[in-house]
C-alpha positions in Angstrom: -49.8 -114.7 12.5 -51.4 -112.9 15.4 -52.7 -109.4 15.4 -54.5 -107.1 17.7 -56.2 -103.7 17.3 -56.1 -100.7 19.6 -58.5 -97.9 18.9 -56.7 -94.6 19.2 -59.6 -92.4 18.2 -62.8 -92.5 16.1 -60.8 -92.5 12.9 -57.4 -94.1 13.8 -56.3 -97.5 15.0 -53.0 -99.2 15.9 -52.4 -102.7 14.6 -49.9 -104.9 16.5 -48.8 -107.8 14.4 -46.7 -110.9 15.3 -45.5 -113.0 12.4 -43.9 -116.4 13.2 -40.7 -117.4 11.4 -42.5 -120.1 9.3 -44.7 -117.4 7.7 -41.7 -115.1 7.1 -39.5 -117.8 5.7 -40.9 -117.7 2.1 -39.9 -114.0 2.0 -36.5 -114.9 3.3 -36.0 -117.6 0.7 -37.0 -115.2 -2.0 -34.6 -112.6 -0.6 -31.7 -115.0 -0.9 -32.8 -115.8 -4.5 -33.1 -112.1 -5.5 -29.8 -111.2 -4.0 -28.1 -114.2 -5.6 -29.2 -112.8 -9.0 -27.7 -109.4 -8.2 -24.3 -110.2 -6.7 -21.2 -111.5 -8.4 -19.2 -114.1 -6.5 -16.2 -115.8 -8.1 -16.8 -119.5 -8.6 -20.6 -119.2 -8.6 -23.0 -118.4 -11.4 -25.4 -115.6 -10.9 -28.6 -116.9 -9.3 -26.7 -119.9 -7.9 -24.9 -118.4 -4.9 -25.7 -120.4 -1.7 -27.3 -118.7 1.2 -24.3 -119.2 3.5 -22.1 -117.4 0.9 -24.6 -114.5 0.7 -24.5 -114.3 4.5 -20.8 -114.0 4.4 -20.5 -111.6 1.5 -23.7 -109.5 1.8 -24.8 -110.1 5.4 -27.7 -111.7 7.0 -29.0 -108.2 8.0 -29.5 -107.3 4.4 -31.3 -110.5 3.7 -33.7 -110.0 6.7 -34.3 -106.4 5.7 -35.1 -107.4 2.1 -37.5 -110.2 3.4 -39.3 -107.8 5.8 -39.7 -105.2 3.2 -41.1 -107.7 0.7 -43.5 -109.4 3.2 -44.6 -106.5 5.2 -47.4 -105.3 2.9 -48.9 -108.8 2.7 -48.8 -109.3 6.5 -50.4 -105.8 6.9 -53.1 -106.6 4.4 -53.8 -109.9 6.1 -54.1 -108.2 9.5 -56.5 -105.6 8.0 -58.7 -108.3 6.6 -58.7 -110.4 9.8 -59.7 -107.4 11.9 -62.2 -106.1 9.3 -60.6 -102.7 9.1 -61.3 -100.2 6.4 -58.1 -98.2 5.9 -58.5 -94.8 4.3 -54.8 -93.6 4.2 -51.2 -94.5 4.3 -50.2 -96.6 7.4 -47.3 -95.5 9.6 -45.4 -98.7 10.2 -42.8 -99.4 12.8 -40.9 -102.7 13.0 -40.4 -103.5 16.7 -38.7 -106.9 16.4 -36.9 -108.9 13.7 -35.9 -112.5 13.7 -32.5 -113.4 15.3 -29.7 -113.1 12.7 -28.1 -116.5 13.5 -29.2 -119.9 12.3 -32.8 -120.8 12.0 -34.5 -119.1 15.0 -37.4 -120.8 16.7 -40.2 -119.5 19.0 -40.1 -115.8 19.9 -36.5 -115.5 18.5 -37.8 -116.1 15.0 -40.8 -113.7 15.0 -41.3 -110.5 13.2 -43.2 -107.9 15.1 -44.5 -104.6 13.8 -47.1 -101.9 14.5 -49.1 -99.9 12.0 -51.1 -96.8 12.8 -53.6 -96.0 10.1 -56.7 -93.9 9.7 -59.8 -95.9 9.0 -63.4 -95.4 8.0 -65.3 -94.5 11.2 -68.3 -96.5 12.4 -71.4 -94.4 12.0 -75.1 -94.9 12.6 -77.3 -93.8 9.8 -80.9 -92.8 10.7 -83.9 -94.8 9.4 -84.4 -94.1 5.7 -88.1 -95.1 5.7 -89.0 -92.2 8.0 -87.7 -89.6 5.6 -90.1 -87.5 3.5 -88.9 -85.3 0.7 -90.6 -82.5 -1.2 -89.4 -81.6 -4.7 -90.4 -78.9 -7.2 -93.5 -79.3 -9.3 -93.2 -80.0 -13.0 -94.7 -77.0 -14.7 -93.9 -76.5 -18.3 -94.5 -72.9 -19.3 -94.7 -71.3 -22.8 -91.5 -69.4 -21.8 -89.7 -72.7 -21.2 -90.7 -73.9 -24.7 -89.8 -70.6 -26.3 -86.4 -70.6 -24.6 -85.7 -74.1 -26.0 -87.0 -73.1 -29.5 -84.7 -70.0 -29.4 -81.7 -72.2 -28.5 -82.5 -74.4 -31.5 -82.8 -71.3 -33.7 -79.4 -70.1 -32.5 -77.8 -73.3 -33.8 -79.0 -72.4 -37.3 -78.4 -68.7 -37.0 -75.9 -66.6 -39.0 -73.5 -63.9 -37.8 -73.9 -60.5 -39.5 -71.8 -57.4 -38.9 -73.6 -54.4 -37.3 -72.7 -50.7 -37.1 -73.5 -50.0 -33.5 -72.0 -50.5 -30.0 -71.7 -54.1 -28.7 -74.4 -55.4 -26.4 -74.8 -58.6 -24.5 -75.1 -61.6 -26.8 -73.1 -60.0 -29.6 -69.9 -61.5 -31.0 -66.9 -59.2 -31.0 -63.6 -59.8 -32.7 -60.9 -58.4 -30.3 -57.2 -57.6 -30.1 -56.0 -57.7 -26.5 -52.7 -56.5 -25.0 -51.8 -57.0 -21.3 -49.0 -55.1 -19.6 -47.5 -55.0 -16.2 -45.4 -52.0 -15.2 -45.3 -51.0 -18.9 -44.0 -54.4 -20.1 -46.2 -56.5 -22.4 -46.8 -59.9 -20.8 -49.5 -61.2 -23.2 -51.2 -60.3 -26.4 -53.9 -61.9 -28.5 -55.2 -60.8 -32.0 -58.4 -61.6 -33.8 -60.1 -63.6 -31.0 -63.8 -63.9 -31.1 -65.7 -63.3 -27.9 -69.4 -63.4 -27.1 -70.3 -60.6 -24.8 -71.8 -61.8 -21.6 -70.2 -65.3 -21.7 -67.7 -64.4 -18.9 -65.2 -67.1 -20.0 -62.1 -64.9 -20.4 -60.8 -62.1 -18.2 -62.8 -60.8 -15.3 -64.1 -57.3 -16.2 -64.0 -58.0 -19.9 -67.8 -58.0 -20.4 -68.1 -54.6 -18.8 -65.2 -53.2 -20.8 -66.4 -54.5 -24.2 -70.1 -53.6 -23.7 -70.8 -50.4 -25.6 -67.6 -50.7 -27.7 -68.1 -50.1 -31.5 -65.8 -51.5 -34.2 -62.5 -49.7 -34.3 -62.8 -48.4 -30.7 -60.2 -49.1 -27.9 -60.6 -49.1 -24.2 -58.5 -50.3 -21.2 -59.3 -52.0 -17.9 -57.5 -53.7 -15.0 -57.8 -57.5 -14.5 -55.9 -60.4 -12.9 -54.3 -62.6 -15.6 -56.0 -66.0 -15.9 -53.0 -68.0 -17.3 -49.4 -68.0 -18.2 -46.3 -67.5 -16.0 -47.8 -64.4 -14.3 -51.3 -65.8 -13.7 -53.1 -64.0 -10.9 -51.1 -60.8 -11.2 -53.0 -57.6 -11.9 -52.4 -56.2 -15.5 -53.5 -53.3 -17.6 -55.5 -54.7 -20.5 -56.0 -52.8 -23.7 -58.8 -54.1 -26.0 -59.7 -53.0 -29.5 -62.9 -54.2 -31.2 -62.3 -54.8 -34.9 -65.8 -56.0 -35.7 -69.1 -56.4 -33.9 -71.6 -59.0 -35.1 -75.0 -60.2 -34.0 -76.6 -63.6 -34.5 -79.5 -63.4 -36.9 -82.0 -66.1 -36.1 -84.1 -67.9 -38.7 -87.9 -67.3 -38.6 -89.7 -69.9 -36.5 -92.1 -71.4 -39.0 -92.8 -74.7 -40.8 -89.8 -74.3 -43.0 -87.6 -74.0 -40.0 -89.2 -77.0 -38.4 -88.4 -79.1 -41.5 -84.8 -77.7 -41.5 -84.0 -78.3 -37.8 -86.0 -81.5 -37.0 -87.8 -84.5 -38.3 -91.2 -82.6 -38.0 -93.1 -81.0 -40.9 -94.8 -78.2 -38.9 -93.8 -75.8 -36.2 -96.7 -77.0 -34.1 -95.3 -80.5 -34.1 -91.8 -79.3 -33.2 -93.2 -77.1 -30.4 -95.1 -80.0 -29.0 -91.9 -82.1 -29.0 -90.0 -79.4 -27.3 -92.6 -79.2 -24.6 -92.2 -82.9 -24.0 -88.4 -82.5 -23.8 -88.8 -79.8 -21.2 -91.1 -82.0 -19.2 -88.6 -84.9 -19.3 -85.7 -82.5 -18.3 -87.8 -81.2 -15.3 -88.7 -84.8 -14.3 -85.0 -85.7 -14.4 -84.3 -82.5 -12.3 -86.8 -83.8 -9.7 -84.8 -87.0 -9.4 -81.5 -85.0 -9.0 -83.2 -82.7 -6.5 -84.6 -85.7 -4.5 -81.1 -87.3 -4.4 -79.4 -84.2 -3.2 -82.1 -83.6 -0.5 -81.8 -87.1 0.7 -78.0 -86.9 1.0 -78.3 -83.6 2.8 -80.8 -85.0 5.3 -78.6 -88.0 6.0 -75.5 -85.9 6.4 -77.3 -83.5 8.7 -78.7 -86.3 10.9 -75.5 -88.4 11.1 -72.4 -87.7 13.2 -69.4 -88.4 10.9 -65.9 -88.0 12.2 -63.5 -87.2 9.3 -59.9 -88.6 9.2 -57.9 -85.3 9.1 -54.7 -87.0 7.8 -56.6 -88.1 4.7 -58.0 -84.6 4.2 -54.5 -83.1 4.6 -53.0 -85.5 2.1 -55.7 -84.7 -0.5 -55.3 -81.0 0.1 -51.6 -81.2 -0.4 -52.0 -83.3 -3.5 -54.4 -80.8 -5.0 -52.3 -77.7 -4.2 -49.2 -79.4 -5.6 -51.0 -80.1 -8.8 -51.8 -76.4 -9.1 -48.5 -75.1 -7.9 -50.1 -73.3 -5.0 -48.7 -74.9 -1.9 -48.1 -71.6 -0.2 -51.6 -70.2 -0.9 -53.1 -70.3 2.6 -56.5 -68.9 1.6 -56.9 -71.5 -1.2 -55.7 -74.2 1.3 -58.6 -73.4 3.5 -61.1 -73.5 0.6 -59.7 -76.9 -0.7 -59.7 -78.3 2.8 -63.4 -77.5 3.2 -64.2 -79.1 -0.1 -62.1 -82.2 0.7 -63.8 -82.6 4.1 -67.2 -82.4 2.6 -66.3 -84.9 -0.1 -64.8 -87.3 2.4 -67.8 -87.0 4.8 -70.2 -87.8 1.9 -68.0 -90.8 0.9 -68.0 -92.2 4.4 -71.8 -91.9 4.6 -72.4 -93.5 1.2 -70.0 -96.3 1.8 -71.8 -97.2 5.0 -75.1 -96.8 3.3 -74.0 -99.2 0.6 -73.0 -101.8 3.2 -76.3 -101.4 5.1 -78.3 -101.9 1.9 -76.1 -104.8 0.8 -75.4 -103.1 -2.5 -73.9 -105.3 -5.3 -72.4 -103.9 -8.5 -72.6 -106.2 -11.5 -70.3 -106.2 -14.4 -72.7 -104.3 -16.7 -73.1 -101.5 -14.2 -69.4 -101.2 -13.8 -68.9 -101.3 -17.6 -71.5 -98.6 -18.1 -69.8 -96.4 -15.6 -66.3 -96.9 -17.1 -67.6 -96.1 -20.6 -69.3 -93.0 -19.4 -66.1 -91.9 -17.5 -64.0 -92.5 -20.7 -66.2 -90.0 -22.6 -65.6 -87.4 -19.9 -61.9 -87.8 -20.4 -62.2 -87.9 -24.2 -60.6 -91.4 -24.4 -61.4 -94.6 -26.2 -63.4 -96.8 -23.8 -61.1 -99.8 -24.2 -58.0 -97.7 -23.7 -59.5 -96.0 -20.6 -60.5 -99.3 -19.0 -57.0 -100.8 -19.6 -55.4 -97.7 -18.1 -57.6 -97.8 -15.0 -57.0 -101.5 -14.6 -53.2 -101.1 -14.9 -53.3 -98.4 -12.3 -55.2 -100.6 -9.9 -58.2 -98.2 -9.8 -60.9 -100.7 -10.5 -61.8 -101.2 -6.8 -62.3 -97.4 -6.4 -64.5 -97.4 -9.6 -66.6 -100.2 -8.1 -66.9 -98.1 -4.9 -68.1 -95.1 -6.9 -70.8 -97.1 -8.7 -71.9 -98.6 -5.3 -72.2 -95.2 -3.7 -74.4 -93.9 -6.6 -76.5 -97.0 -6.5 -76.9 -96.9 -2.8 -78.5 -93.4 -3.0 -80.8 -94.7 -5.8 -81.9 -97.7 -3.8 -82.3 -95.5 -0.7 -84.6 -93.2 -2.6 -86.9 -96.1 -3.4 -87.6 -96.4 0.3 -88.3 -92.7 0.8 -91.6 -90.9 0.2 -91.1 -88.2 -2.4 -93.9 -85.6 -3.1 -94.1 -82.4 -5.2 -95.2 -79.1 -3.9 -98.8 -79.9 -4.6 -98.6 -83.0 -2.4 -98.6 -85.5 -5.3 -96.4 -88.6 -5.0 -93.6 -88.5 -7.4 -92.6 -91.6 -9.3 -88.8 -91.7 -9.8 -88.5 -95.3 -11.0 -87.5 -94.1 -14.5 -84.4 -92.7 -13.0 -83.6 -94.8 -9.9 -84.9 -98.2 -11.1 -86.8 -100.7 -8.9 -85.9 -103.6 -6.7 -87.6 -105.9 -9.1 -85.4 -104.7 -12.0 -82.3 -105.2 -9.9 -83.5 -108.8 -9.1 -84.1 -109.5 -12.8 -80.6 -108.2 -13.7 -79.0 -110.3 -11.0 -80.8 -113.4 -12.2 -79.8 -112.7 -15.8 -76.2 -112.2 -14.7 -76.3 -115.6 -12.9 -77.7 -117.3 -15.9 -75.0 -115.8 -18.1 -72.5 -117.2 -15.5 -71.2 -113.7 -14.9 -69.7 -113.2 -11.4 -71.0 -110.1 -9.6 -68.5 -107.7 -8.1 -69.6 -107.3 -4.5 -69.0 -104.0 -2.7 -67.4 -105.3 0.4 -65.6 -103.9 3.4 -62.2 -103.7 1.8 -61.3 -100.2 0.6 -58.2 -99.3 -1.5 -55.4 -97.8 0.6 -53.1 -94.9 -0.4 -50.1 -97.2 -0.7 -48.5 -100.2 0.9 -46.2 -99.9 3.9 -42.4 -100.5 3.7 -39.7 -100.7 6.3 
């Protein structure tokens, strides 16, 4: 098989492929076998109809078409590998020549020719990582931080008690809601509990319920958040049946013994201070990661395949039933473009750093992802595998690991000029080497993040 690549622009190429008859023949043989199992010819058992009879009854054209459709994806994939392309979308395939329909063609008469235009990952140049310096926030644990965490713990052990006063932020109000459009009731809810200030129901509800006492009713206008008429403006009537506040337990030694493994409030408070410090240290690592990504993105010219963006935008809008929402289309388009630009940069960074993803790293990622979907890990992994999504999962792990490895090469300081050690969160090269050695001793094969990227789908005639 011969193939050539023509660069159409920074993100699109045209493959021209010529397949000799000998390489197409296995697909032709399989086409005869498949058709023989489908047709009924008097005097022959199914699956035993000779090719010459199939040519007479079904036609050689159908056989060649079946063979081309069957073999095309494999020839395309082989050409992609040979030319070290990184497809990012669905190829547009055009068959320009098929083998002659008579006999066993030789030479050019037996060749299959096709072209495939496909969007690919662009070649980009990432600036030197070693020259980058990052400044992150200082770690400063204040008494207010500790008090906030202690109050959150007290809230978990608090009790709701009814109050005879207007509702204020933080109160829990039991509401009856009735929504109407043009005088017609389109939705109603009774006895729902709502925490004032949470903002997780209708827009404008917090303002409407604040100051409402038990037994009082008020109305306001809001866009419906769900149902068949989601997004439409409705008149919403709300009645507060009860108003409750959360009564917190006293912060003392008894509470410390109730809420933790500590005997005294002083010990609990000291532990909470350490927790806050750990959280802020973790936030430093996240901040450094985001700053590094932002600097690399800002310093790198990254062409984005617009066809891939449009396909993702359409998929997203279809899933929401909002294909005609032009304003939302622009918003989703911007998000998709940013995500794709980040992906291109991180994939290139992973290659430059020769990132490898071992089995344990992939397994940890899959288990974590299963929790996000609320699925059993084994069931989730089997589902992902059956859907052919393992390569994309490997790529996700490699992107995250690439940023972590890159951070090891960057100078990170806090606002006071102190060097920040992020090794607890991003690991070290030595740890990676030990893990790789252990994997080799266990005879576990590493999964290498290579040039091949999953494509949207395989081409057909």
